[in-house]
PyMOL Python script that loads the backbone (N, CA, C, O; Angstrom):
from pymol import cmd

cmd.read_pdbstr("""\
ATOM      1  N   MET A   1     109.831  88.740 185.114  1.00  0.00           N
ATOM      2  CA  MET A   1     110.584  87.418 185.613  1.00  0.00           C
ATOM      3  C   MET A   1     111.287  88.430 186.172  1.00  0.00           C
ATOM      4  O   MET A   1     111.166  89.628 185.913  1.00  0.00           O
ATOM      5  N   SER A   2     112.396  87.668 187.330  1.00  0.00           N
ATOM      6  CA  SER A   2     113.301  87.804 188.547  1.00  0.00           C
ATOM      7  C   SER A   2     114.874  87.651 187.442  1.00  0.00           C
ATOM      8  O   SER A   2     115.137  87.400 186.266  1.00  0.00           O
ATOM      9  N   ALA A   3     115.587  87.980 188.697  1.00  0.00           N
ATOM     10  CA  ALA A   3     117.105  87.845 187.564  1.00  0.00           C
ATOM     11  C   ALA A   3     117.180  86.579 187.983  1.00  0.00           C
ATOM     12  O   ALA A   3     117.950  86.158 187.120  1.00  0.00           O
ATOM     13  N   GLY A   4     116.941  85.605 188.704  1.00  0.00           N
ATOM     14  CA  GLY A   4     117.022  84.464 189.177  1.00  0.00           C
ATOM     15  C   GLY A   4     116.011  83.222 187.681  1.00  0.00           C
ATOM     16  O   GLY A   4     116.385  82.169 187.165  1.00  0.00           O
ATOM     17  N   GLU A   5     115.275  83.692 187.562  1.00  0.00           N
ATOM     18  CA  GLU A   5     114.730  83.543 187.033  1.00  0.00           C
ATOM     19  C   GLU A   5     115.432  83.412 185.605  1.00  0.00           C
ATOM     20  O   GLU A   5     115.303  82.344 185.007  1.00  0.00           O
ATOM     21  N   LEU A   6     116.093  84.344 185.090  1.00  0.00           N
ATOM     22  CA  LEU A   6     116.258  84.814 183.521  1.00  0.00           C
ATOM     23  C   LEU A   6     117.789  84.463 184.024  1.00  0.00           C
ATOM     24  O   LEU A   6     118.289  84.783 182.946  1.00  0.00           O
ATOM     25  N   ILE A   7     119.079  84.005 184.913  1.00  0.00           N
ATOM     26  CA  ILE A   7     119.787  83.135 184.609  1.00  0.00           C
ATOM     27  C   ILE A   7     119.870  81.821 184.492  1.00  0.00           C
ATOM     28  O   ILE A   7     120.916  81.358 184.037  1.00  0.00           O
ATOM     29  N   HIS A   8     118.697  80.861 184.906  1.00  0.00           N
ATOM     30  CA  HIS A   8     118.094  80.325 184.590  1.00  0.00           C
ATOM     31  C   HIS A   8     117.992  79.620 183.714  1.00  0.00           C
ATOM     32  O   HIS A   8     118.467  78.492 183.587  1.00  0.00           O
ATOM     33  N   VAL A   9     117.235  80.327 182.876  1.00  0.00           N
ATOM     34  CA  VAL A   9     116.176  80.143 181.253  1.00  0.00           C
ATOM     35  C   VAL A   9     117.843  80.003 180.563  1.00  0.00           C
ATOM     36  O   VAL A   9     118.254  79.138 179.791  1.00  0.00           O
ATOM     37  N   THR A  10     118.631  81.249 181.189  1.00  0.00           N
ATOM     38  CA  THR A  10     119.876  81.569 180.174  1.00  0.00           C
ATOM     39  C   THR A  10     120.934  79.791 180.528  1.00  0.00           C
ATOM     40  O   THR A  10     121.280  78.964 179.685  1.00  0.00           O
ATOM     41  N   THR A  11     121.190  79.759 182.181  1.00  0.00           N
ATOM     42  CA  THR A  11     121.405  78.280 181.873  1.00  0.00           C
ATOM     43  C   THR A  11     121.191  77.174 181.000  1.00  0.00           C
ATOM     44  O   THR A  11     122.117  76.495 180.556  1.00  0.00           O
ATOM     45  N   VAL A  12     120.138  77.006 180.777  1.00  0.00           N
ATOM     46  CA  VAL A  12     119.077  75.781 179.950  1.00  0.00           C
ATOM     47  C   VAL A  12     119.912  76.553 178.527  1.00  0.00           C
ATOM     48  O   VAL A  12     121.053  76.109 178.400  1.00  0.00           O
ATOM     49  N   ILE A  13     119.699  77.132 177.948  1.00  0.00           N
ATOM     50  CA  ILE A  13     119.265  77.349 176.504  1.00  0.00           C
ATOM     51  C   ILE A  13     121.214  77.395 176.014  1.00  0.00           C
ATOM     52  O   ILE A  13     121.650  77.336 174.864  1.00  0.00           O
ATOM     53  N   TYR A  14     122.121  77.524 177.434  1.00  0.00           N
ATOM     54  CA  TYR A  14     123.257  77.158 177.369  1.00  0.00           C
ATOM     55  C   TYR A  14     123.749  75.767 177.366  1.00  0.00           C
ATOM     56  O   TYR A  14     124.731  75.278 176.808  1.00  0.00           O
ATOM     57  N   LEU A  15     123.025  75.347 177.964  1.00  0.00           N
ATOM     58  CA  LEU A  15     122.689  73.727 178.139  1.00  0.00           C
ATOM     59  C   LEU A  15     123.121  73.264 177.075  1.00  0.00           C
ATOM     60  O   LEU A  15     124.205  72.830 176.685  1.00  0.00           O
ATOM     61  N   VAL A  16     121.411  73.522 176.349  1.00  0.00           N
ATOM     62  CA  VAL A  16     120.752  73.152 174.951  1.00  0.00           C
ATOM     63  C   VAL A  16     121.744  72.996 173.748  1.00  0.00           C
ATOM     64  O   VAL A  16     121.816  71.965 173.080  1.00  0.00           O
ATOM     65  N   LEU A  17     122.717  74.434 173.475  1.00  0.00           N
ATOM     66  CA  LEU A  17     123.283  74.685 172.799  1.00  0.00           C
ATOM     67  C   LEU A  17     124.348  74.037 172.261  1.00  0.00           C
ATOM     68  O   LEU A  17     124.604  73.590 171.143  1.00  0.00           O
ATOM     69  N   THR A  18     125.107  74.103 173.663  1.00  0.00           N
ATOM     70  CA  THR A  18     126.509  72.828 174.054  1.00  0.00           C
ATOM     71  C   THR A  18     126.001  71.338 173.165  1.00  0.00           C
ATOM     72  O   THR A  18     126.533  70.894 172.147  1.00  0.00           O
ATOM     73  N   ALA A  19     124.651  70.683 174.018  1.00  0.00           N
ATOM     74  CA  ALA A  19     124.391  69.391 173.675  1.00  0.00           C
ATOM     75  C   ALA A  19     124.518  69.386 172.064  1.00  0.00           C
ATOM     76  O   ALA A  19     125.120  68.494 171.467  1.00  0.00           O
ATOM     77  N   ALA A  20     123.717  70.769 171.249  1.00  0.00           N
ATOM     78  CA  ALA A  20     123.214  70.460 170.305  1.00  0.00           C
ATOM     79  C   ALA A  20     124.936  70.602 169.450  1.00  0.00           C
ATOM     80  O   ALA A  20     125.245  69.730 168.638  1.00  0.00           O
ATOM     81  N   ILE A  21     125.888  71.735 169.749  1.00  0.00           N
ATOM     82  CA  ILE A  21     127.033  71.428 169.513  1.00  0.00           C
ATOM     83  C   ILE A  21     127.673  70.331 169.189  1.00  0.00           C
ATOM     84  O   ILE A  21     128.191  69.938 168.144  1.00  0.00           O
ATOM     85  N   PHE A  22     127.516  69.734 170.642  1.00  0.00           N
ATOM     86  CA  PHE A  22     128.533  67.711 170.611  1.00  0.00           C
ATOM     87  C   PHE A  22     127.780  67.080 169.492  1.00  0.00           C
ATOM     88  O   PHE A  22     128.342  66.470 168.582  1.00  0.00           O
ATOM     89  N   ALA A  23     126.094  67.293 169.613  1.00  0.00           N
ATOM     90  CA  ALA A  23     125.542  66.136 169.215  1.00  0.00           C
ATOM     91  C   ALA A  23     126.212  66.625 167.019  1.00  0.00           C
ATOM     92  O   ALA A  23     126.959  65.791 166.506  1.00  0.00           O
ATOM     93  N   VAL A  24     126.064  67.087 166.702  1.00  0.00           N
ATOM     94  CA  VAL A  24     126.608  68.080 165.245  1.00  0.00           C
ATOM     95  C   VAL A  24     128.179  67.765 165.319  1.00  0.00           C
ATOM     96  O   VAL A  24     128.620  67.261 164.286  1.00  0.00           O
ATOM     97  N   PHE A  25     128.796  67.903 166.008  1.00  0.00           N
ATOM     98  CA  PHE A  25     130.289  67.758 165.890  1.00  0.00           C
ATOM     99  C   PHE A  25     130.318  65.932 165.564  1.00  0.00           C
ATOM    100  O   PHE A  25     130.892  65.365 164.634  1.00  0.00           O
ATOM    101  N   GLY A  26     129.439  65.271 166.751  1.00  0.00           N
ATOM    102  CA  GLY A  26     129.858  63.809 166.623  1.00  0.00           C
ATOM    103  C   GLY A  26     129.070  63.043 165.439  1.00  0.00           C
ATOM    104  O   GLY A  26     129.451  61.882 165.286  1.00  0.00           O
ATOM    105  N   LEU A  27     127.852  63.557 164.413  1.00  0.00           N
ATOM    106  CA  LEU A  27     127.616  63.354 163.216  1.00  0.00           C
ATOM    107  C   LEU A  27     128.941  63.668 162.230  1.00  0.00           C
ATOM    108  O   LEU A  27     129.598  62.708 161.828  1.00  0.00           O
ATOM    109  N   ILE A  28     129.283  64.918 161.884  1.00  0.00           N
ATOM    110  CA  ILE A  28     130.265  65.462 161.520  1.00  0.00           C
ATOM    111  C   ILE A  28     131.323  64.137 160.622  1.00  0.00           C
ATOM    112  O   ILE A  28     131.496  63.784 159.456  1.00  0.00           O
ATOM    113  N   GLN A  29     132.140  63.502 162.832  1.00  0.00           N
ATOM    114  CA  GLN A  29     132.617  62.930 162.654  1.00  0.00           C
ATOM    115  C   GLN A  29     132.758  61.474 162.146  1.00  0.00           C
ATOM    116  O   GLN A  29     133.753  60.854 161.770  1.00  0.00           O
ATOM    117  N   LYS A  30     130.925  60.973 162.292  1.00  0.00           N
ATOM    118  CA  LYS A  30     130.708  59.891 161.665  1.00  0.00           C
ATOM    119  C   LYS A  30     130.881  60.017 160.413  1.00  0.00           C
ATOM    120  O   LYS A  30     131.772  59.324 159.922  1.00  0.00           O
ATOM    121  N   TRP A  31     130.317  60.673 159.764  1.00  0.00           N
ATOM    122  CA  TRP A  31     130.417  61.075 158.211  1.00  0.00           C
ATOM    123  C   TRP A  31     131.184  61.087 157.639  1.00  0.00           C
ATOM    124  O   TRP A  31     131.196  60.553 156.530  1.00  0.00           O
ATOM    125  N   VAL A  32     132.178  61.717 158.165  1.00  0.00           N
ATOM    126  CA  VAL A  32     133.799  62.365 157.608  1.00  0.00           C
ATOM    127  C   VAL A  32     134.804  60.709 158.047  1.00  0.00           C
ATOM    128  O   VAL A  32     135.994  60.786 157.743  1.00  0.00           O
ATOM    129  N   GLU A  33     134.366  59.383 158.685  1.00  0.00           N
ATOM    130  CA  GLU A  33     134.569  57.957 158.924  1.00  0.00           C
ATOM    131  C   GLU A  33     134.294  57.011 158.114  1.00  0.00           C
ATOM    132  O   GLU A  33     135.003  56.007 158.054  1.00  0.00           O
ATOM    133  N   ASN A  34     132.856  57.242 157.105  1.00  0.00           N
ATOM    134  CA  ASN A  34     132.240  56.968 156.671  1.00  0.00           C
ATOM    135  C   ASN A  34     132.809  56.864 154.945  1.00  0.00           C
ATOM    136  O   ASN A  34     133.014  55.916 154.187  1.00  0.00           O
ATOM    137  N   LEU A  35     132.946  58.604 154.795  1.00  0.00           N
ATOM    138  CA  LEU A  35     133.576  58.513 153.558  1.00  0.00           C
ATOM    139  C   LEU A  35     134.970  58.016 153.093  1.00  0.00           C
ATOM    140  O   LEU A  35     135.272  58.051 151.900  1.00  0.00           O
TER     141      LEU A  35
END
""", "prot")
cmd.dss("prot")
cmd.show_as("cartoon", "prot")
cmd.util.cbc("prot")
cmd.orient("prot")
């Protein structure tokens, strides 16, 4: 694996993790509003 590929994979993982965190926060916010 070249350095460029490693950076690309790291970027994709970072974006997926960020999206997952936002999704979780959105679900928590909806859940709290429904209490």
